[in-house]
C-alpha positions in Angstrom: -35.9 -13.9 38.3 -38.4 -12.5 35.9 -39.4 -8.9 35.9 -42.1 -6.9 34.1 -39.7 -5.7 31.5 -39.6 -9.3 30.2 -43.3 -9.9 30.4 -46.4 -8.6 28.6 -48.2 -5.7 30.1 -51.0 -5.6 31.1 -50.3 -8.8 33.0 -52.9 -11.7 32.9 -53.6 -13.1 36.4 -55.6 -16.1 37.7 -59.3 -15.9 38.5 -58.6 -16.3 42.2 -56.8 -13.0 42.2 -60.2 -11.3 42.0 -60.8 -12.3 45.6 -57.2 -11.6 46.6 -57.5 -8.0 45.4 -60.3 -7.5 47.9 -58.2 -8.9 50.7 -55.2 -6.8 49.8 -57.4 -3.8 49.5 -58.9 -4.4 52.9 -55.4 -4.6 54.4 -54.7 -1.2 53.0 -58.0 0.2 54.2 -57.2 -1.0 57.7 -54.1 1.3 57.8 -56.3 4.4 58.1 -60.1 3.5 57.9 -61.2 6.8 59.5 -59.6 9.1 57.0 -60.5 6.9 54.1 -64.1 6.7 55.0 -64.2 10.4 55.9 -62.6 11.1 52.5 -65.3 9.3 50.7 -68.0 11.0 52.7 -66.5 14.4 51.9 -66.0 13.7 48.2 -69.5 12.1 47.9 -71.0 15.1 49.6 -69.2 17.4 47.1 -70.5 15.5 44.1 -74.0 15.4 45.6 -73.9 19.2 45.9 -72.8 19.5 42.3 -75.7 17.3 41.3 -78.1 19.8 42.8 -77.0 22.5 40.2 -79.9 22.9 37.8 -79.3 21.4 34.3 -75.5 21.0 34.7 -75.4 19.1 38.0 -75.4 15.6 36.6 -72.8 16.4 33.9 -70.5 18.1 36.4 -70.7 15.1 38.7 -69.7 12.8 35.9 -66.8 15.1 34.8 -65.2 15.1 38.3 -65.7 11.3 39.0 -62.2 10.4 37.5 -60.7 13.1 39.8 -62.2 11.3 42.8 -61.0 7.9 41.6 -57.5 9.4 41.1 -57.6 10.8 44.6 -58.3 7.5 46.1 -55.6 5.8 44.0 -53.1 8.3 45.3 -54.3 7.8 48.9 -53.8 4.0 48.6 -50.4 4.4 47.0 -49.4 6.5 50.0 -50.6 3.8 52.4 -49.0 1.1 50.2 -45.7 2.8 50.6 -46.2 3.1 54.4 -46.4 6.8 54.4 -48.8 9.0 56.3 -52.1 9.7 54.5 -53.2 13.4 54.5 -56.2 15.2 53.1 -54.1 16.8 50.4 -53.5 13.4 48.8 -57.1 13.3 47.6 -56.4 16.3 45.4 -53.7 14.4 43.4 -55.8 14.5 40.3 -56.6 18.2 40.7 -52.9 19.1 41.3 -51.7 16.7 38.6 -53.2 15.6 35.3 -56.4 17.6 35.7 -57.2 18.1 32.0 -56.6 14.4 31.0 -58.7 13.2 33.9 -61.6 15.6 33.1 -61.3 14.5 29.5 -61.8 11.0 30.7 -64.9 12.3 32.6 -66.2 13.8 29.4 -65.8 10.5 27.6 -67.8 8.8 30.4 -70.5 11.5 30.2 -70.8 11.2 26.5 -70.9 7.5 26.7 -73.7 7.5 29.3 -75.7 10.1 27.3 -75.5 7.9 24.1 -76.5 4.8 26.0 -79.4 6.7 27.6 -80.5 7.8 24.2 -80.4 4.3 22.8 -82.4 3.0 25.8 -84.9 5.8 25.4 -85.5 5.1 21.7 -86.1 1.5 22.6 -88.9 2.5 25.0 -87.1 2.9 28.3 -89.0 6.0 29.5 -89.5 6.0 33.3 -92.2 8.7 33.2 -94.2 6.8 30.6 -93.8 3.6 32.6 -95.0 5.3 35.7 -98.0 6.8 33.9 -99.2 3.5 32.5 -98.6 1.7 35.9 -100.9 4.2 37.6 -103.7 3.7 35.1 -106.5 1.6 36.6 -107.6 0.5 33.2 -104.3 -0.9 32.0 -104.7 -4.5 30.9 -102.3 -7.3 31.9 -101.3 -7.7 28.2 -100.4 -4.0 28.0 -98.4 -4.2 31.2 -96.6 -7.4 30.0 -95.7 -5.7 26.7 -94.4 -2.7 28.5 -92.2 -4.9 30.8 -90.8 -6.8 27.8 -89.9 -3.5 26.1 -88.2 -2.2 29.3 -86.3 -5.4 29.8 -85.0 -5.4 26.2 -83.9 -1.8 26.5 -82.3 -2.4 29.9 -80.3 -5.4 28.6 -79.2 -3.4 25.6 -78.1 -0.6 27.9 -76.2 -3.1 30.0 -74.4 -4.5 27.0 -73.4 -1.1 25.9 -72.3 0.0 29.4 -69.9 -3.0 29.8 -67.3 -1.8 27.3 -67.6 1.8 28.7 -66.9 0.5 32.2 -64.0 -1.6 31.0 -62.5 1.4 29.2 -62.7 3.7 32.2 -62.0 1.2 35.0 -58.2 1.4 35.1 -57.9 4.7 33.1 -57.7 7.1 36.0 -54.8 5.2 37.6 -53.0 4.8 34.2 -53.3 8.6 33.7 -52.2 9.4 37.3 -49.4 6.9 37.8 -48.4 6.2 34.2 -48.9 9.6 32.6 -50.9 8.0 29.8 -53.0 10.1 27.5 -56.8 9.6 27.8 -57.2 7.7 24.5 -54.2 5.4 25.4 -55.5 4.9 28.9 -59.0 3.9 27.6 -57.5 1.4 25.1 -55.1 -0.2 27.6 -57.9 -0.4 30.2 -60.1 -2.4 27.8 -57.2 -4.7 27.0 -56.5 -5.3 30.7 -60.2 -6.0 31.4 -60.5 -8.5 28.5 -57.3 -10.3 29.5 -58.5 -10.5 33.1 -62.2 -11.0 32.7 -62.2 -14.0 35.0 -60.6 -12.3 38.1 -62.6 -9.1 37.4 -65.8 -11.1 37.3 -65.0 -12.7 40.7 -64.0 -9.4 42.1 -67.2 -7.8 40.8 -69.4 -10.5 42.3 -67.9 -10.1 45.7 -67.9 -6.3 45.6 -71.5 -6.4 44.3 -72.5 -8.5 47.3 -70.7 -6.1 49.6 -72.4 -3.1 48.1 -75.8 -4.8 48.5 -75.2 -5.3 52.2 -74.0 -1.8 52.5 -77.2 -0.4 51.1 -79.2 -2.3 53.8 -77.5 -0.2 56.5 -79.5 3.0 57.0 -78.4 6.5 56.1 -75.7 5.3 53.7 -73.4 4.5 56.6 -72.5 1.2 55.0 -71.2 3.0 51.9 -68.6 4.8 54.0 -67.0 1.4 54.4 -67.9 -0.3 51.1 -66.9 2.4 48.6 -63.4 3.0 50.0 -63.0 -0.8 49.9 -64.0 -0.8 46.3 -61.3 1.8 45.5 -58.8 -0.2 47.6 -59.6 -3.3 45.5 -59.2 -1.3 42.3 -55.8 -0.1 43.5 -54.8 -3.7 44.3 -55.9 -4.9 40.9 -54.0 -2.1 39.2 -50.9 -3.0 41.1 -51.3 -6.7 40.1 -51.9 -6.0 36.5 -49.8 -3.0 35.7 -47.2 -2.1 38.4 -43.6 -3.2 38.1 -43.0 -6.4 40.1 -40.5 -9.2 40.4 -41.7 -12.8 40.5 -39.9 -14.3 43.5 -41.2 -17.8 42.6 -39.5 -17.8 39.3 -36.2 -19.5 38.9 -33.1 -17.4 37.9 
């Protein structure tokens, strides 16, 4: 039998696991769908209120986002261990590695600000775009040049956002469960994402379709199901790639 102590971590898994993570996550979600959806609604409402604070709202929302992710990771760990989920479990990040998680949030915020500045300097200015679009005398050539400029800036922003997303994807769970320092968690998360780009791509495509369907449902009701399921899939992927396991199919 082969254990994780004799294998490389983060583990590399097959592409099909990306779909399996969603199924595993759905199985966990079914254990307490009401409290999981209510938890997302409450936490989303809290971040929405933070966003309303003048000047600082957006930054505060970004800073606390790893705390929310950690809360859901703790909630799904409780369900995975067949224990009773309680509201207090969502505060696992606040009561635990608060500073490391908020440091992670600061890295996310700084990364988003830098990406935004790069896109802005490349001509991605929503206000300028709207002003030109409203002009009745804008020529087709002018509008086409504007669209090309926006597209180039958007693609550049997406290319810059990808490594930031990979670095922060597993980082909250690594800090919460593994006690990793923020810099270590960011590096290991990138390593795991690069090793498992195929299953993560499959997982992202399926989750992306699910989120698109959720947005169609009025008043954000669909998100109360889709977002907890996204966190459930994230927990399942963390378990598959990082958690200690034993391969029962391996020969002794």
